[in-house]
Every structure is written in structure tokens, then in C-alpha cells.
C-alpha atoms as one frame of an Amber mdcrd trajectory, in Angstrom:
protein
   0.000   0.000   0.000   1.502   3.373  -0.966   2.359   5.815   1.768   0.186
   8.922   2.115   1.059  12.475   3.061  -1.707  14.771   4.281  -1.791  18.554
   4.243   0.028  20.019   7.229   2.337  17.030   7.745   5.967  17.403   6.730
   7.880  14.718   4.906  11.571  14.110   4.190  12.494  14.439   0.544  15.496
  15.539  -1.489  15.822  14.870  -5.197  18.806  12.594  -5.826  18.970  13.348
  -9.585  18.826   9.600 -10.239  16.486   9.807 -13.215  14.466   6.885 -11.842
  11.262   8.925 -12.125  11.875   9.439 -15.852  13.028   5.867 -16.477  10.178
   3.830 -15.050   8.390   3.438 -18.369   6.402   5.841 -20.517   3.583   6.468
 -18.079   3.076  10.221 -17.733  -0.375  11.198 -18.895  -0.909  14.735 -20.097
  -3.650  17.294 -20.263  -4.112  19.726 -23.109  -2.621  22.351 -20.748   0.590
  20.311 -20.507   0.688  19.890 -24.279   0.276  23.640 -24.831   3.001  24.501
 -22.290   5.435  22.063 -23.910   4.676  23.365 -27.414   5.094  26.981 -26.325
   8.388  26.184 -24.561   9.684  24.362 -27.656   8.373  27.180 -29.869   6.353
  24.832 -32.087   2.688  24.328 -32.922   1.316  21.633 -30.613   0.545  19.239
 -33.485   4.302  19.022 -34.188   4.692  17.179 -30.863   2.382  14.323 -31.838
   4.171  11.080 -32.631   7.612  12.426 -31.867   7.093  13.426 -28.221   3.465
  12.702 -27.411   1.133   9.829 -28.227  -2.513   9.261 -27.378  -4.578   6.173
 -26.754  -8.334   5.859 -26.539  -9.824   3.937 -23.608 -13.607   3.687 -23.280
 -14.015   6.511 -25.807 -11.753   8.833 -23.803  -8.508   9.979 -25.462  -5.534
   9.902 -23.118  -2.418  11.758 -24.283   0.890  10.708 -22.753   4.613  11.364
 -23.057   6.259   9.055 -25.519   8.923   6.753 -24.203  12.193   5.666 -25.736
  12.538   2.120 -24.442  11.826   2.621 -20.730  12.606   6.315 -20.394  10.897
   9.596 -21.142  11.627  11.092 -24.549  12.667  14.346 -22.825  15.235  12.716
 -20.486  18.785  13.791 -21.366  22.174  13.774 -19.641  23.707  17.131 -18.682
  27.181  16.935 -17.125  26.545  13.246 -16.550  23.319  13.830 -14.630  19.834
  12.868 -15.794  17.967  16.066 -16.719  14.665  17.091 -18.234  15.108  18.921
 -21.534  11.760  20.711 -21.017  12.089  21.244 -17.254  10.407  24.702 -17.122
   7.445  23.300 -19.103   7.377  19.784 -17.664   3.924  18.235 -17.179   2.057
  18.792 -13.931   2.410  15.095 -13.028   6.188  15.519 -13.253   6.083  18.734
 -11.180   4.250  16.884  -8.436   6.547  13.843  -8.359   7.360  12.001  -6.039
   3.863  12.867  -4.912   1.014  11.239  -6.804  -2.483  12.731  -6.721  -5.176
  10.688  -4.973  -7.775  11.936  -7.406  -8.547  15.163  -9.215 -10.647  16.651
  -6.416  -8.656  15.394  -3.409  -6.550  18.394  -2.383  -5.498  17.470   1.137
  -3.514  14.261   0.637  -1.242  12.567  -1.892   0.447   9.212  -2.320   4.233
   9.014  -2.181   6.072   7.114  -4.905   7.774   3.948  -3.766  10.372   4.087
  -6.588  11.891   7.483  -5.772  15.296   7.216  -4.022  14.910  10.744  -2.577
  11.946   9.747  -0.406  12.929   9.750   3.261  16.070  11.836   2.640  16.848
  15.497   3.055  14.966  18.154   4.942  11.355  18.048   5.961   8.989  19.595
   3.459   5.403  19.481   2.312   4.270  18.612  -1.177   3.534  21.594  -3.405
  -0.140  21.967  -2.557  -0.357  24.894  -5.000   0.804  22.624  -7.835  -1.703
  19.984  -6.714  -4.499  22.567  -6.887  -3.376  23.705 -10.342  -3.209  20.081
 -11.502  -6.703  19.470 -10.139  -8.105  22.463 -11.991  -6.377  21.592 -15.252
  -7.172  17.862 -15.280 -10.802  18.539 -14.328 -11.217  21.146 -17.078  -9.466
  18.931 -19.623 -11.669  15.891 -19.011 -14.870  17.924 -18.550 -14.324  19.480
 -21.979 -13.540  16.115 -23.554 -16.625  14.545 -21.971 -18.823  17.341 -23.324
 -17.496  16.960 -26.867 -17.489  13.153 -26.958 -20.516  12.102 -24.925 -22.822
  15.099 -25.381 -21.905  16.471 -28.821 -20.815  13.185 -30.452 -17.219  13.969
 -31.454 -14.808  11.180 -32.343 -12.349  10.948 -29.382  -9.137  12.059 -31.136
 -10.979  14.923 -32.870 -12.295  15.985 -29.452  -8.743  15.975 -28.064  -7.593
  18.132 -30.975 -10.478  20.575 -30.423  -9.832  20.838 -26.676  -6.082  21.308
 -27.203  -6.669  23.988 -29.848  -9.016  25.817 -27.459  -6.686  25.563 -24.452
  -3.669  26.725 -26.481  -5.632  29.769 -27.660  -6.843  30.532 -24.116  -3.382
  30.217 -22.572  -1.379  31.952 -25.296  -1.431  35.386 -23.643
């Protein structure tokens, strides 16, 4: 059973720069907000990311975009001075920003799970998870899936077309 951290309780953590978080398989799901941030950071139109950096799968009619992996590591993982580094660090997805903390669910804002694979867990100074990032993630993931649900289940869009529509809309809204 994963360990939990609740709001107000401090926890020991210090990133060890091991790269384990980025090498545990291609498993970081994205929202259209993440996609737009990455595209803006890379100075490309978001569609240029598809296939090369981002893939999507459809499960029960819901499109789920995710970071593409190269073997068992994230496509954005690089070595800088011998250390694992994120080539899009300022624009990294919200799930990556939160790590080693894993959201309970999109509307649970007072507790998180703690990753069991992170070697920095239990080390370093006491800290709390970034509750502000958790709140931002909650807002973004809720908006993303609410919009997709509306297009797919109410308006009858094909799932990938709905994802494209939502991503276009979010990129326009967040471009200023």
C-alpha cells in the first residue's frame, strides 16, 4: 500500500537526480494544458509534438495523451554533465512537477500518495508537497476531461478529434 502524506504534515524528501522517475516506463499522462506549455516552450505548434514526443490512446471513448517513451525512459530525459535532466524542465507536465507525490484523485486536495520508486523519499529536509501545484493540476485535469466529456458524450465527437479541439481551445486561451 503506498504511503500517504496529508496537508500540514511534513515529509523528508530531497531529489537525488537519479532519473528513476523518468526511467520507469512511458507512463506520464498529459492534459491539453501540458501539451500547450510544452509546445510553447519548444516554440512549435502543438501538433508538431504528436508522434515524436506525445502519443494518445483511446480507452472507453476517452482519449488519453501521454509522453512518448524511448525504451523505458521519457523522450525528454537527457544527460547534462553526466546527470539525468529534463530537456523541457520549465514546461514539464504537472504530473512531473508533483513527483514524487502522486495525486489521490482530481478533487482530493489534502492528501497525496508518495512514490515507492523514488530514491529521494525519506532523505533530506522536511517539506510538504507543493499543494499549489496539486491545486493547479486538479483544476487543469478537471477542465481537460470535462471538456472532452462534453465533446465526446454530449456532442458526439470522435475521441481524437475531441482531443484536438480541446487542445486547440486551451492553447488559444493560454497563449497570452
